[in-house]
C-alpha positions as CSV (number, residue, x, y, z in Angstrom):
1,M,-66.6,-72.9,-104.1
2,L,-68.1,-70.2,-106.5
3,I,-66.5,-69.6,-109.8
4,P,-68.1,-66.6,-111.6
5,L,-69.0,-67.1,-115.2
6,R,-67.3,-65.1,-117.9
7,P,-69.3,-62.8,-120.2
8,G,-71.3,-64.8,-122.8
9,E,-71.2,-68.1,-120.8
10,L,-74.6,-67.8,-119.2
11,P,-76.6,-67.5,-122.5
12,R,-74.8,-70.7,-123.7
13,L,-75.8,-72.6,-120.6
14,I,-79.4,-71.3,-120.3
15,P,-80.9,-70.9,-123.8
16,A,-83.5,-68.3,-124.7
17,V,-85.4,-70.8,-126.8
18,A,-86.8,-74.1,-125.3
19,T,-84.8,-77.2,-125.7
20,G,-86.3,-80.7,-126.1
21,P,-86.1,-81.6,-122.3
22,Q,-87.5,-78.1,-121.4
23,F,-90.4,-78.6,-123.9
24,N,-91.2,-81.9,-122.3
25,A,-91.0,-80.5,-118.8
26,C,-93.5,-77.7,-119.7
27,N,-96.0,-80.1,-121.2
28,G,-97.2,-80.7,-117.6
29,T,-99.3,-83.6,-116.3
30,P,-101.5,-85.7,-118.6
31,R,-104.5,-83.7,-117.3
32,T,-102.9,-80.4,-118.2
33,L,-101.9,-81.7,-121.6
34,L,-105.5,-82.9,-122.2
35,Q,-106.9,-79.5,-121.2
36,R,-104.4,-77.8,-123.6
37,V,-105.5,-80.2,-126.5
38,L,-109.2,-79.5,-125.8
39,I,-108.7,-75.7,-125.8
40,S,-106.6,-75.9,-129.0
41,V,-109.2,-78.1,-130.8
42,I,-112.3,-76.1,-129.7
43,V,-111.0,-72.6,-130.3
44,G,-109.2,-73.7,-133.5
45,V,-112.2,-75.5,-135.1
46,I,-114.7,-72.8,-134.1
47,S,-112.4,-70.0,-135.6
48,L,-111.9,-71.9,-138.8
49,L,-115.6,-72.7,-139.2
50,V,-116.5,-69.0,-138.7
51,S,-113.8,-67.8,-141.0
52,Q,-115.1,-70.1,-143.8
53,T,-118.7,-69.0,-143.2
54,L,-117.6,-65.3,-143.5
55,A,-115.1,-65.9,-146.2
56,F,-116.9,-63.8,-148.8
57,R,-118.9,-61.5,-146.5
58,S,-116.4,-60.0,-144.0
59,Q,-113.0,-58.5,-143.9
60,F,-112.3,-60.3,-140.6
61,A,-112.4,-63.7,-142.2
62,P,-108.6,-63.9,-142.8
63,I,-107.9,-62.8,-139.2
64,L,-110.2,-65.6,-137.9
65,L,-108.4,-68.0,-140.2
66,V,-105.0,-67.0,-138.7
67,V,-106.5,-67.3,-135.1
68,G,-107.8,-70.8,-135.9
69,V,-104.4,-72.0,-137.2
70,V,-102.6,-70.5,-134.2
71,A,-105.1,-72.0,-131.8
72,L,-104.7,-75.5,-133.3
73,L,-100.9,-75.1,-132.8
74,Y,-101.4,-74.1,-129.1
75,V,-100.3,-77.6,-128.1
76,L,-96.9,-76.9,-129.6
77,W,-96.3,-73.2,-128.9
78,G,-97.8,-73.2,-125.3
79,P,-94.9,-75.2,-123.8
80,I,-92.3,-73.3,-125.9
81,I,-93.5,-70.0,-124.5
82,E,-93.6,-71.3,-121.0
83,A,-90.1,-72.7,-121.2
84,G,-88.9,-69.4,-122.7
85,R,-90.5,-67.5,-119.8
86,R,-88.9,-69.8,-117.2
87,N,-85.5,-69.5,-118.9
88,A,-85.8,-65.7,-119.0
89,T,-86.3,-65.5,-115.2
90,L,-82.7,-66.8,-114.7
91,R,-81.0,-65.2,-117.7
92,R,-81.9,-61.7,-116.4
93,Y,-79.6,-62.0,-113.3
94,P,-76.4,-60.0,-113.7
95,A,-74.2,-62.5,-111.8
96,A,-73.9,-66.2,-112.2
97,A,-71.3,-68.7,-110.9
98,I,-70.5,-72.4,-110.9
99,F,-70.9,-73.9,-107.4
100,E,-69.1,-77.0,-106.3
101,G,-69.9,-78.3,-102.9
102,Q,-71.5,-81.3,-101.2
103,V,-74.9,-82.7,-100.2
104,A,-75.2,-81.5,-96.6
105,D,-78.5,-83.2,-95.9
106,L,-81.4,-84.8,-97.8
107,F,-85.0,-85.5,-96.8
108,T,-88.3,-86.4,-98.5
109,R,-91.7,-84.8,-98.4
110,E,-95.2,-85.7,-99.7
111,V,-96.4,-83.0,-102.1
112,V,-100.0,-82.7,-103.4
113,E,-99.5,-82.3,-107.2
114,D,-103.2,-82.4,-108.3
115,T,-106.7,-82.7,-106.9
116,R,-109.9,-83.9,-108.5
117,E,-113.4,-84.7,-107.6
118,Q,-115.0,-88.1,-108.1
119,A,-118.1,-89.8,-107.0
120,D,-117.9,-92.6,-104.4
121,R,-120.2,-95.7,-104.4
122,S,-123.1,-93.7,-102.8
123,G,-122.8,-91.0,-105.5
124,R,-121.4,-88.3,-103.2
125,L,-118.5,-86.2,-104.5
126,Q,-115.2,-86.5,-102.7
127,T,-111.9,-84.8,-103.3
128,V,-109.0,-87.1,-104.3
129,E,-105.5,-85.9,-103.9
130,N,-102.6,-87.0,-106.2
131,R,-99.6,-87.1,-104.0
132,R,-95.9,-87.6,-105.0
133,T,-92.8,-87.9,-103.0
134,W,-90.3,-85.1,-103.5
135,L,-86.6,-85.2,-102.5
136,T,-84.9,-82.1,-101.1
137,L,-81.1,-81.8,-101.2
138,E,-79.4,-79.1,-98.9
139,L,-76.2,-77.9,-100.4
140,E,-73.1,-76.5,-98.7
141,D,-69.4,-75.9,-99.1
142,E,-66.6,-74.8,-96.8
143,D,-68.3,-71.4,-96.4
144,G,-71.5,-73.0,-95.2
145,Y,-75.1,-73.5,-96.4
146,L,-76.0,-72.4,-99.9
147,G,-79.5,-73.5,-100.7
148,R,-81.9,-76.3,-101.7
149,V,-82.7,-78.3,-104.8
150,R,-86.1,-80.1,-104.9
151,F,-87.4,-82.6,-107.4
152,P,-89.8,-85.6,-107.7
153,M,-88.1,-88.7,-106.3
154,D,-87.4,-91.7,-108.4
155,K,-85.6,-95.0,-107.8
156,K,-82.3,-93.7,-109.2
157,H,-82.3,-91.0,-106.5
158,Q,-82.0,-93.6,-103.7
159,Q,-78.3,-93.7,-104.4
160,I,-77.8,-90.1,-103.3
161,R,-75.9,-89.8,-99.9
162,R,-74.8,-87.0,-97.7
163,G,-71.3,-85.8,-98.5
164,M,-71.5,-86.4,-102.3
165,V,-70.1,-83.8,-104.6
166,V,-72.7,-81.6,-106.2
167,R,-72.4,-78.9,-108.9
168,T,-74.9,-76.4,-109.9
169,L,-75.3,-72.8,-111.3
170,V,-75.9,-70.0,-108.8
171,L,-77.7,-66.8,-109.8
172,S,-77.6,-63.6,-107.9
173,D,-78.5,-59.9,-108.4
174,R,-75.3,-59.0,-106.6
175,K,-71.8,-59.3,-108.0
176,D,-70.4,-60.5,-104.6
177,F,-73.1,-63.3,-104.4
178,S,-74.0,-62.1,-100.9
179,R,-77.5,-63.2,-101.6
180,V,-78.4,-66.2,-103.7
181,A,-81.5,-65.6,-105.9
182,A,-81.8,-68.9,-107.6
183,L,-80.2,-72.3,-108.3
184,T,-80.6,-74.4,-111.4
185,D,-80.8,-78.1,-111.7
186,A,-77.7,-79.9,-110.2
187,W,-75.1,-82.4,-111.3
188,L,-73.8,-85.2,-109.1
189,P,-70.6,-86.3,-110.9
190,Q,-70.0,-89.4,-108.7
191,L,-73.3,-90.9,-109.8
192,K,-73.4,-89.2,-113.3
193,L,-76.8,-88.1,-112.3
194,W,-78.7,-84.8,-112.9
195,V,-81.4,-83.7,-110.5
196,G,-83.9,-80.8,-110.4
197,D,-87.5,-80.0,-111.0
198,Y,-86.8,-78.3,-114.4
199,P,-83.8,-78.7,-116.8
200,Y,-82.6,-75.1,-117.0
201,L,-79.1,-76.0,-118.2
202,L,-77.7,-77.3,-121.4
203,R,-76.3,-80.2,-119.5
204,P,-73.4,-81.4,-121.8
205,A,-72.2,-77.8,-122.0
206,F,-72.3,-77.4,-118.2
207,E,-70.4,-80.6,-117.7
208,E,-67.8,-79.6,-120.2
209,L,-67.5,-76.1,-118.6
210,C,-67.0,-77.7,-115.1
211,L,-64.2,-79.9,-116.5
212,R,-62.4,-76.8,-117.8
213,R,-63.0,-74.5,-114.8
214,L,-62.8,-76.9,-111.8
215,R,-59.3,-78.3,-112.5
């Protein structure tokens, strides 16, 4: 079942500016966060020191001062820009609709999320892979297969079963939805559980919209 959104509903469901959950999702792994902090501190401190050194001798000192402050705030604005970019990729589609169907199938897969090199007992470098189990849900309705939603698996996801009702937002570049371009995170109302690898939707707003449009 596809219920097309009305004009103005998509921007209310997928914001242009990052929400709190989206900011947290774009922070990345602890390793990525540490790299961002190091870049921020190194670039920021160097720019501020140079600007102070050139304060009375160069017209570029104020520019370097601004660069230093911006760099120090990179830890904050980096995830905000990334979230805005991801939101914009879905907001640009001309057609969006609420999908209500069911979980046709589900399966797990081991995904390599990070690799690093470390020395073994003999001092030789070896590559260590950080693996995580991801769960994939295949969605369908009475018209057939729609698509997949993938996300890192947690204990709460063990309750998901085939045949459960699932709701998500479908994006397409065609008004007749003959081709599905993207799916957002999904809502399983029977479990009151949200799933997905990134929280595109303003979830309370989507739940409320489903209650009004799926009666």
